[in-house]
N, C-alpha and C positions, 0 to 999 in steps of 0.2 A: 600577529595579533597579541595584543598584551594581556598577559596571563590575571592582571588585576581589574579586568573589563568590569561592568556592572553588571551582574549576574540578575536577570530579572525572570527565570523560569522556574517557579516551584513545583510543587507537589500537583496542585490540581491542574496546573497550563500543560506538563507533561502528560498527566493522565488525558487530558485533552487531545494534546498531541494522538497518543496510543488509540485512543478509541476514534479519534475523529480520524486518522489516518487509515482506518478499516471500515470504517463503516461508512459508505459513500451510498453510490445508487445498487450495489450487488445487493443487499438487504430485500432492496425492493422488487427484484424481481427473482432472486432465489429459491422461491417457495415456486414457481412455475418451472423452475429449470430440473429440480430434486422431483418434481411430482411422479415424471415416469417411473421413479425407483422406489417408488411404493413407501411402505415405511422403511426400509434401509436406507431413503434419502435423509429422512430425519436421523436415523440412528447415526449414518455416516457424518453429518453435521455434528454430531455429538464428540464422535471422536476427532471430528478436525477441530473441534475447539481443545481438547486433552493434547494434542500435537501441536496444537498453538500454543499451550502452555509451555512445552518443553520447550518451545525456539523462544517462547521469552523470557524463561527462566535462562536458557543458553546464553541471550543478549544481554542479561540481569549480571551473569557473570562476569561476561568479557568487559561490559560498562565499568567492573571493581577493577578491571584490570588497567585498561586504557580507559585517560579521562580527556583526550583529546577529540576537538569535533570531528565528523564524519562518519560517524555509524558504521555500518559493516565495513565501509574502506578502510577506515583507520584502524579494526582491528586485525582484517587482511594484509594491512603492511606492517604492521608491529609483529605480525608473524611471520611472513612469508617475503618481506622486502617489496622493492619498487615493483618490479613485473605483477608479482602476486596483487600487490595493494591496485596497481595499473588496473588488472582483469576483473575486480571488483569494483571498482569506483566505474569503469565503463560500462559493465554492465549493469549494475545498480542504477548511473546517471540516465541509462537508457531506459530501465523499465520505469522510471520516474517520467521522465517527460515523456514518454508515447503514453503512461498513465494519466498527465494531463490532458493529451488530447482525447482518449477515451472519455474521461469525466465530463470534458466539454461537448462531446458527443450525447451523452446521456442527459446533460444540460439543455439541450437544444429539444429533446425528446420529451421530457417533462416541462418545460417551457409551452412547448407548443401541445400538450394538453390542456392549459388552461389558455394560452392564448393563440386561438385558431390562424390566427393569419401566419406566425411564424411556424404552423404545423403544414399550411397550405403553401407558404413560399421557401423554396431551397437557400436564394439569398437572405432573406431574413432569417432564416435557422443560423447560417453561417456568420452573420454579423452579430447575431446575439451570443454563440461561442466565444467570439473573437473578442467581445466586449467583455465576458466574463473573464477570457484568461489577460486581457491587460488590464485592467481595472484591477485583478488581486497581485499581480506582478508590480505594481505601482503600492500596494499595501504593503507588500515586503518588502521593497526597496523604502519605504518609510522607516522600518524596522523591527526589527527580532520581539521587542514588545508588545505592536500592535498585531502583528501577527498572530502573537500567543493569545491575546485579548479575542480577535476575532474567530480563534479555534476554540478558545474554552466558550464564547458565547453561541455559534453554530451547534457547536457539540452537545449541550444542554436544550438546545431547541429542537435538535434531531432526534434526539431518545424521548421526548415529549411523546409523540406521535407513535412511536414502536413501542414503547410501554405500556399506552392507553391501549392501543391493538392488541399487545401480546398479554396484558394483566383482562382489562375489561371483555376481551375475545372469549377469553376461556367461559364466560357464562353462557356463549353464543356455541359453542364445542358440540358437534353431535358424534357420539361415539360411531356412530354406521357410517358416519363420512368420511373417518379417518382412512385411508388406503390400507391394504391389504399391506402384510412386509413384504411379499415379494406378488406383486400384480399381475405376472406373467409364467411363461414358463423356461425364462432366463435362470443362468446359473446365479445362485444367491452370492457367490464370493465375487464374482466378478460385477455383478450388480454394487455389491458394497464398493469393491474398488473404485471404481467408473465415479457412482457417486463421491466418494471421499476426496478425488481430486478436485471435483468441480468447488466441493464446500469450502476445502482447505483456502483456496484462492479469497475467500470473504473474510480472511484474518490477514491477508496481504496488506503490510501498512505499521503492524505493531512496533515494527521497531523505529519510527518517528522520531519518539524521544530521546533515541540513541545519538542522533545524528548533532543536535545544538548543542552538544555537553557543555561546553565551554559557556555558554549562557543559562545552564544550569545553575541553581541554589543547590550546594551539599549535593554534586553528582552522585558519589558513591553510594548515598543511601537514597534519594529519592529518583532516580532513575529506575534501580530495581522494583521499588514500590509501584512506582508509575505501570513498569511493564506488567507484572504480573496482576495487578487488581485491575488494568485497564482490559488485560486479556481476558481476565475472568467476568467484568461487565458486560464484554463484548459476546462472550460466549454465551452468558445468560440472556442477552438480547435476543440472541439469535434463537436459541432454543426455544424462546416463548413467544417468540411472533411465530417461528415455523410452526410448532405446534396448533396454535391457535386459527393459524389459516389454512393450515391442511384439515383442521378439522371442521371449519365453516365451509368451506368449498371444496364440490366433489372434484376427485382429482382427477379426472377428464376435462371438466372445465379449467381447472386449475394450470393445466398443460397449457392450453390456449391462451390463458391471459398474457398480456403484456405489462398490466398492472397491477399484479394480485393482490396487493396491500390495498390498493383504492379499491378494489372490488370487496375486501374484507370490510373497509370500511362503509361502502354502499349498505352491504350485508347487515351491519350493526345499527346504522342509523341514517342512512338515508342520503342522497345524492350531496349533500352538504358536506358529510363526512371523507367522503371519495374526493372533494375539493380541498378539503384540509390538509390530506394523505399527500395529495400530489404539491401542494405549498411545503410539506414537512420534506417531501424528496428535495426538491430545489436547496431546501436549506442545507440538507444530507451533502446533497453533491457541492454546494459552494465552501462546507465546510472541509469536506476530502480533498477539494483541488488546492485550497489552501495551505494544508498538510503537506501535499505533495510538491507543491513547487517550493515550498521551504526548505525541505529534503535536498530538494535536487540543487537547488542554489548551494547550500550548504556542503552539499557533496563535491559538485566542483571545484569549489574555492578550497575545499579540504586538500584535495590531491594537487591542487595548481600550488599551493604551498609549499606541498612534497616533492614539486618539479615532477611530476608525472604526468600533469593536464596543463595545458597551455598555460601561458603567465596571463592571458587577459581574464581568466576564472578569479583572479586572488583580487583584481581592483575594487576597492572598499570607498564605500562613500562616507562623508563626512558623520553618517548616523551608525556608522561601524557594520555595513548590510553590504553584501556582494552583488552591487547593483549590477556588474556586465554580466554576470553568472545568470540572474534572474531573467535579463532582458533576452539571452541567446536562448533560455529553455522558453521563452514566452515566442520568439519567432520558429522554433522547430516546434513546438505544438500548434503553431497556428499552420503552418504548414501543412503538417501531418494531418488535422483536422480538415483542411480545405480540398487535400489532395485525397482521403477517404471517404468523401461525400459520395461519390461513385458508387458505391459498394451499397448505398441505402443506410437509414442511422442503427436498422439493428445487426447488418452485417458488418459494419463499420466499427460499430462498439465490439462486438463479437472479436472481430480480427485484433484488432488494436491491442485488447485487453489480453487477449491470448499470449500475443509477446511480451507486454508487460509484465506479466504475472511471472512466466517461465523466465525472463532475465532478472526479475529479480530472487528466484529460487535459489538461482546458482550461487549470487552472493551469499544467500545464506547457508548455503552447502560449506561454502568457504569457511564463513565465520563458524561454525558447528567445529572445524578443524580446527580454527586459529584457537576458539576457547580450548580446546585440547590438550594444544602444542604450550600455550602460554601458560594455562594452568598447571601443567606437568611440570614444567620450570619453572614455576613461583615456589621458592623455598619461604615465605612469608606467611604462607596458610599452613593449615594442620594436614597431616594426610589425609585423614577423613574427609573433610571439605574437599581437597583434590582429587579425590577417589570419588565422590558425588557430583564436583564437577565434570569428569572425566565420564562419568555416564549419561549425564544430562547431554552432553555435547554429541556423543554417538548415538544417543537415540535422537534428536535433533537432527542429526546428518542422515539417517536411514528413512526419518519423514522426509526430508528434502530429495532423493532419490527415487523414493516412492512417487512421489506429485512428478516429478521429473519424468519418469517410466511412464506415468500414464495419461501427460498433458498432450499428447497428440503429434503427429506428425509433420501438418503444416507448421504450427508453433515451433518445433523444434527446430525444422527446418530453417524456418526465418530468425530465429534466436542464434542459430549456429553461425550466421552469414554474418548478424550484427556485433556480436561477439569478437569474433576473427578479424572484422574491418576495424577494431580498433588498433592491430598489433601496428600497422604503419603509422597511425597516431603517437603510437607510443616511442618508437623508431625515432619518427622526426623530433618529437620533444624532447626525448632524452640528448638527440646528436646535438640541438637546437644551445641545452644548455652545458656540453659538456666545451663546445665552440665556446660559447660566453665564458666558461673558467678556464679557457687554455689548454684543454687537455687534448684535442683537435686543431690543429692548426693548418692552415692553407700549405700547400706541399709545396709553396715559393718561398716561403719563408725558410 
């Protein structure tokens, strides 16, 4: 790819990638998921925001050391070589295309809330999810600029209902409705730890701005600013919304709600507000899908250019986009969407998202250690900055380890299988390139 290519992603579009990549369907259901944890649920959300900020700063440091496209893959490849880079690219790529399927499942659920026919017909639900996938595949094939514009537009639109509920909702908060810090007799430390693992998942996706770095204007400055400011934006929105909703709806009712923000809208202004929130959820989902698809296509393309993914992923269109890579992601996410429907919408969403989030935390951990290694060997920076970067990388790594340790056995089981399934792929790819270069020759010669 040419290094003098036209760079089209400025600060606000990169900020939109960060915010749009993290704020998807999770915020619209998270108040219900943390309600059983009482006040520790909200406290853990604040702690997760702090943890995500360290991860964002870790990626900000890495974006200054490595300016190639690929995000976590490019960082791991620079630090650990081909195989380490492959493992990260493989895990990151799996997390992205499975996330595409999960987001499409969430889209079906919210679309069904507005259009009863979709809710009543599994076939129509699958069709609506497939339409979402392939329309946005087409948008990303059209060009990075078009994808960036869509990300910025959907990010702004999705923030409007969230900010309204979070800010205006404060007027409807009843302090007596707020849950007790510990709602039961469970151990407080265990409650906090479990809730932290759940709430941290809502920040997955903040690394999206690092992936198309070759399309970013002044990436050494733009990407770090977008990462930090975008993560702070996400944290502020989450905490505002979480506090408002948990202060309006009793914890017992909230824990049973499939659409807590819509319920909050109804509480504030009636049925029309619930519809408005549902529309906002759909916009949010579309924006999150677009960012996730962009990252999936660009990551596989970058790995293919470094000869650790099959060559087909680096095939570019006339508009300088990895067309084949996007199509493959579309096929895989479509297949997973169809196959997962046997679990029902909620079961399918939970299963797919758990795998997606855990497979992306592993690349985060690799990136943390890549940041430590690259920072310690960078003689161009001051000793003070080298020390600060090392501390940030170590803290980010420990946060990742904590999330992995509390993610649950089933998700860890399937994640391990999927990660190791990539090893034969790596062997096949590297052997084919070796044969092409004449390193391995037929024994008959």
